C-alpha positions as CSV (number, residue, x, y, z in Angstrom):
1,M,0.0,23.0,11.4
2,L,-1.8,23.7,8.2
3,P,-1.8,27.4,6.8
4,L,-5.4,29.0,7.4
5,W,-5.6,29.1,3.7
6,V,-6.4,25.5,3.4
7,S,-9.3,25.8,5.9
8,Q,-10.4,29.5,3.8
9,A,-10.1,27.3,1.1
10,M,-12.0,23.9,1.5
11,A,-15.3,26.1,3.2
12,E,-15.2,27.6,0.2
13,S,-15.2,25.1,-2.3
14,G,-17.5,22.9,-0.9
15,C,-15.4,20.4,0.6
16,V,-17.1,18.6,3.7
17,F,-13.9,16.9,4.9
18,T,-12.2,19.6,7.9
19,V,-8.5,20.2,8.5
20,W,-7.6,17.3,10.7
21,D,-3.9,16.5,11.1
22,Q,-0.9,16.0,9.0
23,F,1.7,13.4,8.7
24,Q,5.5,14.3,7.7
25,E,4.4,17.5,5.3
26,T,1.3,15.9,4.5
27,A,-2.2,17.5,5.2
28,L,-4.7,15.0,6.5
29,L,-8.9,15.9,6.0
30,H,-11.4,14.2,8.0
31,H,-14.8,14.0,7.0
32,G,-17.5,16.2,9.0
33,E,-19.8,13.3,9.5
34,Q,-17.8,10.1,9.2
35,S,-14.5,8.5,10.4
36,A,-13.0,8.8,7.0
37,Y,-10.3,10.6,5.8
38,L,-8.1,11.9,2.8
39,F,-4.6,12.9,1.5
40,T,-2.7,13.5,-1.6
41,G,0.6,12.9,-2.8
42,N,2.9,13.0,-5.6
43,E,5.4,10.5,-4.8
44,I,4.9,6.7,-5.4
45,R,6.7,3.5,-4.3
46,V,5.6,0.5,-5.2
47,D,6.5,-2.7,-2.9
48,A,6.3,-6.5,-4.0
49,D,5.8,-7.8,-0.6
50,G,3.4,-10.6,-1.0
51,A,4.1,-11.7,-4.3
52,P,5.2,-15.3,-4.4
53,N,8.4,-14.5,-7.2
54,A,9.2,-10.9,-5.3
55,Y,12.0,-12.8,-3.7
56,H,14.9,-14.8,-4.9
57,P,18.2,-16.1,-3.4
58,D,20.4,-16.1,-6.5
59,D,19.8,-12.0,-6.5
60,V,21.1,-11.4,-3.0
61,S,24.6,-10.5,-4.6
62,L,23.2,-8.3,-7.8
63,Q,23.4,-4.4,-7.5
64,C,19.3,-3.5,-6.6
65,T,19.3,-0.7,-9.1
66,Q,21.8,-1.6,-11.9
67,G,22.7,-5.5,-11.7
68,E,21.3,-7.2,-14.9
69,G,19.9,-10.8,-14.6
70,F,17.1,-10.3,-11.8
71,K,15.0,-13.6,-11.0
72,G,12.8,-11.7,-8.5
73,L,10.2,-8.6,-9.0
74,D,12.8,-6.9,-5.9
75,C,16.3,-7.5,-4.7
76,P,16.5,-8.9,-1.6
77,A,18.8,-6.3,-0.1
78,N,15.7,-4.5,0.0
79,G,13.2,-6.7,1.8
80,G,16.6,-6.1,4.5
81,Y,17.9,-9.6,3.6
82,P,20.5,-10.8,4.6
83,K,22.6,-7.9,6.1
84,H,19.5,-6.5,8.1
85,S,17.6,-8.3,11.4
86,W,14.1,-7.0,10.3
87,W,14.3,-8.4,7.1
88,R,11.5,-11.1,8.6
89,S,9.6,-8.6,9.0
90,A,9.2,-8.6,5.1
91,I,10.3,-12.3,3.9
92,V,9.5,-15.6,6.0
93,A,12.6,-17.0,7.9
94,D,14.0,-21.1,7.9
95,P,11.2,-22.7,10.4
96,D,14.4,-25.7,11.0
97,N,16.8,-22.4,10.1
98,P,16.0,-19.2,11.6
99,A,18.8,-17.4,10.4
100,Q,18.2,-18.1,6.9
101,A,15.2,-17.2,4.4
102,Y,12.7,-19.9,3.9
103,V,12.9,-21.2,0.2
104,Q,9.7,-22.5,-1.8
105,P,10.4,-26.0,-2.4
106,E,7.9,-26.5,-5.0
107,G,5.4,-25.4,-7.5
108,T,5.3,-22.5,-9.7
109,F,8.3,-20.8,-7.7
110,K,10.3,-23.0,-6.5
111,G,13.3,-21.3,-5.6
112,F,11.8,-18.3,-4.1
113,L,11.6,-16.9,-1.3
114,V,8.5,-16.1,0.7
115,S,8.0,-12.5,1.0
116,R,5.0,-11.9,3.9
117,T,2.9,-9.1,4.2
118,S,1.4,-7.6,7.7
119,L,-2.5,-8.7,6.4
120,Q,-2.3,-12.1,6.2
121,D,-5.0,-15.6,5.6
122,E,-4.1,-16.9,9.3
123,Q,-5.7,-20.4,8.6
124,K,-2.5,-20.8,6.0
125,V,0.6,-22.0,7.7
126,M,3.5,-19.3,7.7
127,T,5.7,-20.4,5.0
128,D,2.4,-20.6,2.6
129,P,3.1,-17.8,-0.2
130,Q,-1.0,-17.9,-0.2
131,R,-1.2,-17.4,3.3
132,Y,0.0,-13.5,2.4
133,V,-1.1,-10.5,0.3
134,D,0.2,-10.9,-3.1
135,S,1.1,-7.6,-4.6
136,R,0.8,-8.6,-8.2
137,S,-2.8,-8.8,-8.1
138,V,-4.0,-7.0,-5.2
139,P,-4.9,-3.6,-4.9
140,Y,-3.0,-2.3,-1.6
141,L,-1.4,0.5,0.3
142,V,1.4,0.3,2.9
143,F,1.2,2.5,5.5
144,P,4.4,4.1,7.4
145,G,4.9,2.6,10.9
146,D,4.3,5.9,12.8
147,F,1.6,6.4,10.4
148,Y,-0.1,3.2,11.3
149,K,0.6,3.9,15.3
150,K,-1.4,7.5,14.8
151,K,-5.0,7.0,16.1
152,G,-7.6,7.5,14.1
153,T,-5.7,6.4,10.7
154,G,-7.4,3.2,10.8
155,T,-5.8,-0.5,11.0
156,L,-5.1,-3.9,8.4
157,G,-7.4,-4.7,6.1
158,D,-9.4,-1.7,6.1
159,F,-10.7,-0.2,2.6
160,G,-9.6,3.1,1.0
161,Y,-9.8,4.6,-2.9
162,A,-7.5,6.1,-4.9
163,L,-8.3,8.5,-7.9
164,N,-5.5,10.0,-9.8
165,L,-6.2,13.2,-10.6
166,S,-3.4,13.7,-13.5
167,N,-5.5,11.0,-15.6
168,G,-8.7,9.9,-14.2
169,K,-8.2,6.3,-13.1
170,S,-9.0,5.1,-10.2
171,S,-8.9,2.0,-8.2
172,P,-10.0,0.9,-4.2
173,F,-7.7,-0.8,-2.1
174,I,-6.9,-2.7,1.2
175,I,-4.6,-1.6,3.9
176,A,-2.2,-4.6,3.9
177,D,1.2,-3.7,4.9
178,I,3.4,-1.9,7.4
179,G,6.4,-0.3,6.4
180,P,9.2,1.6,7.4
181,A,8.5,4.5,10.8
182,R,8.9,7.7,8.5
183,A,8.6,6.3,5.2
184,T,6.9,8.8,3.0
185,L,2.8,8.3,2.4
186,G,2.1,6.5,-1.2
187,E,4.0,3.3,-1.3
188,M,1.7,0.9,-2.7
189,S,1.2,-2.7,-4.5
190,I,1.8,-3.2,-8.4
191,A,-1.7,-3.6,-8.8
192,L,-2.6,-0.5,-7.6
193,A,-0.1,1.2,-9.6
194,S,-0.9,-0.2,-12.3
195,A,-4.7,0.7,-11.9
196,L,-3.4,4.3,-11.4
197,G,-1.7,4.5,-14.5
198,G,1.8,2.7,-14.5
199,D,3.2,1.4,-16.9
200,N,4.5,-2.3,-15.7
201,P,5.6,-1.0,-12.8
202,N,9.4,-2.2,-11.5
203,P,9.9,-2.5,-7.1
204,R,12.9,-2.4,-7.6
205,T,14.1,0.5,-10.1
206,G,11.0,2.2,-9.5
207,A,10.3,2.8,-13.3
208,G,7.0,2.3,-14.7
209,T,5.1,4.3,-11.7
210,P,1.9,6.5,-12.5
211,S,3.0,9.9,-12.5
212,G,0.7,12.9,-11.0
213,T,-1.3,13.7,-8.1
214,V,-2.8,10.8,-6.6
215,V,-5.9,11.5,-3.7
216,Y,-6.6,9.0,-1.2
217,I,-9.5,8.4,0.6
218,I,-9.4,5.7,4.3
219,F,-12.5,4.8,5.7
220,P,-11.2,3.1,9.0
221,R,-13.2,0.3,10.7
222,S,-14.6,-1.0,7.6
223,K,-12.4,-4.2,7.6
224,K,-14.3,-7.4,7.3
225,T,-14.5,-10.4,9.5
226,P,-11.9,-12.2,8.4
227,D,-10.6,-9.3,7.2
228,W,-8.0,-11.9,5.2
229,P,-8.6,-13.2,1.9
230,L,-11.3,-11.5,0.4
231,S,-12.2,-11.3,-2.9
232,L,-11.9,-8.1,-5.5
233,Q,-15.3,-8.3,-6.0
234,T,-15.7,-8.3,-2.2
235,M,-13.5,-5.6,-2.2
236,N,-14.9,-3.3,-4.9
237,D,-18.6,-3.4,-3.8
238,T,-17.8,-2.8,-0.1
239,V,-15.5,0.3,-1.3
240,N,-18.2,1.6,-3.8
241,I,-20.7,1.9,-0.9
242,L,-17.9,4.0,1.4
243,L,-16.8,6.3,-1.0
244,N,-20.6,7.3,-2.2
245,S,-21.7,7.9,1.4
246,A,-18.2,10.4,1.5
247,G,-19.9,12.2,-1.6
248,G,-17.9,10.1,-4.0
249,E,-14.8,11.5,-7.1
250,V,-17.4,14.8,-7.2
251,M,-16.3,15.6,-3.6
252,L,-12.7,13.6,-3.6
253,K,-12.1,16.3,-6.2
254,T,-13.3,19.2,-4.6
255,C,-11.3,18.6,-1.6
256,A,-8.1,18.0,-3.2
257,G,-8.2,20.9,-5.0
258,S,-8.3,23.1,-2.0
259,L,-5.1,21.8,-1.0
260,Q,-3.4,22.7,-4.2
């Protein structure tokens, strides 16, 4: 349970959100009239999944954080490959040899593995890198598995907005991936980390991630049909309307202040 002072601080500040629940140590605040909710976080991890150059088989033998000569944005070990059975949730298996990861046979990233996201373009084949949400160019958030299962948190394709309270940088985002069950909230794409003030964010080492407190607002049941692919313009336009209806950045700052 959250301490009583949180509710008192919210009421005194004029925040229209109310205490809803918490996930691990993170407080969740629910909008009084909408399904929107928000939370804050200081820990940011960067996810390369969905990028066509996320993983390369030559990197398998290298040490993730201290190795040199990496070709991929992240090391295959961080995608579970090849030692853990769950690697198929992050990397596409070869249809002709499911025990091995599929290697792109042609194109700009020939020789790279195909990194997948939970949100996908169902019209494209599983081995097409364009089926997935590219971490390099699309701002997205990753939900921990247990958080995703929690009633009311939303689903893949739903929209959100993130504001870095420390530097004022912000970005809309989409829920595009599901991570480990008990992961910490705040894992995001390279594009979102960059938009929030990161300096060449590195999914492999954690270097370059934005610092400071970030407030996130998520709008359950806001996804489009189809939910992917979508243009960045559609994402921006949709989130602007949703954010304004919830009180805009002013309300985010007001409510986030009551949690600190």
